[in-house]
C-alpha positions, 0 to 999 in steps of 0.5 A: 541530546537536545539534537533529538528533541525535534524527532522525540517531541514529533515521535510523542505526537505519532503515537499518541495519534495512533494509539487514539486512532482505534477509538476515533475508528469506533466511536465515529457516528454512523459507522465504523471509519477505517483506522488508516483514514483516522491516522491520516487525519490525525497528522493533519490535526497535528501537523505543520498546517493545523496545530503545529505539534509535530515536524514530519521532517523529523522523524522521516528515516521511522517514517521510511521503515513505516512505509518499507513495513507496509509492502513487507506485509503486501509482498509477504500476503501476496501468493505471485502464483495466483496470477496463473489462475483463471482469477489472476488472468482476469485481474492482469487483463483489468489492470492492463485495461486501466493501464491504458485507460489511465494513460489516455487519461493523464495524456488528455489532462497534462495538455490540458496542463492540469498534470505535471507529473505524467508517470507518477498520476498514470500509475497512481489510477492503477493502484489498488490497496488490498491491505486496506480493503482485507480487515473491512471485507472480512468484517461485513463477511464479503470474502465468501467462497470464489468471490474472495479468489477474485478480490485478492487476485484483483487487490495484489495486482493492483499492488504489484503491478504498479509497484513494477511500474514505479520500479521500472518508470520512476528510478533515478536513471534511464529504462534501462538501467531500471530494468537491469536494477530490477533484474538485479534485485528480483535475482538477490531476492530469488537468491534469498528465498532459497536459504532455509532450504540451504540450511543444514538440518542441525541447531541453524534450522531448530532456531529459526523454526523451533525457537519461534517463541523463545527470547532470540526471536530468530526469525522476527530478526532476520526479517527485520534485517532482510527488510533493511537488506532489500531497502538499502540494495534498491536504493544503491540501484536508484529504485524506489524502497517500495519495491524492495520492501515488497520483495523482502515480503515474498521471500519472507513468505518463502522462510516462514516456518510452517509449523508456526507461521501463525506465530511470526504473523502475529509479530509481524502485525505487532511491530508494523501495525503496532508501532511503524506503520501508523507512524507512516500514515501519521507523518503522511497525514503531517505533510499533506498539503491541505493549502494546496487542496484548498486552493484548488479544490476541483483537483481532488474530486476529478481524481476521486472520480478517475480512481472511479472510473479508470481502475473500476469500471474495466471490472464490469467488462472483465468480469462478466462471464465470471461474476454475477451483476452485484457482485461485478459492481461490488468489484468495481468499488472494491478495485477502485479503492486505493491509498498507501500506494498513492502516498507513496508516489506522491511522495516520490512526485514531489521528491523528484521535482515532477508533480505539482504540490496541489496534484500531490495532495489532490491524490492523497485525499481522492485516496482517502475519500476512496477508502470512506467510501468505496468499500461501504459502497460494496457493503451496501450492494451486499446487504441489499442482495441479502434483503433481496 
């Protein structure tokens, strides 16, 4: 039992920080700060580098499950079919431009010695955090009319394509093995998505669809089993858990009982955003190397500006026929907002020894700043437009 004490103590600290986050977020002077920023900042405060109240290594498993739940929710909320629409095609074009720009910029930075991990840094500069953006944009009534379709398509592309890039380029084997592994886990996900259709129309289907609110909680239990199955499958094939979790969400979207989808949404929000995901962000803050940021302060603003230039600016060109000037400028800031994948990429880069600690910390710090500044800029543009 004494072996569990560090884990319990760290988990207690993490849950207290996550419980206080909504109050801190609402009470910060000058406006509402996104909770994810409060969670990471709280993790830094209670972590080994400041107060020393918790050790993130003792809750690695729970933190990994939190990361899995985060990207399960991303996959569950995504609509891959949207990529075939006009908004989706424009989003893919914008991402490809960002990817090419990222390769050029990071290549130059690598030649100067500024970065060592070429691939994870380049992927990081092409990401968008749709899950963090949606609540902020909805609170400020920015998702109105066709603009919502363009935002969701751009955000989904900025999460899906980097996740696939992680699976192909950041696996433990070579690229061909990675592609084979990717095809294998994709095939498994496709097979699993048809499981509900193969069920007989008798008691098994009634348990999943008709008793969603009952004590058994069958669909929720199968959701968790599905998540761990694809996480374990991804791990066996040398793929990152982010891909397995994302595919679990895509499969779950096909599993969700249409008659009671709202109930399943509420339960996933409760178990994911109520516990596991906040713990992941708090422990990520605990592991953030603040001393490296202080020792190399120029890196954080460089990555912050590159997020805006590499990921955001292509929106001005790509959406010139689809959106008015004000909304194109909003798309610049919306698509440049990134954080969860930056945390995941930093952890991958540190784990395989390819990313400099100061760059990993600076990337996450730039992501935190982007969540604070860029959505606020988009909201300010909308307010000015309405006033005009």
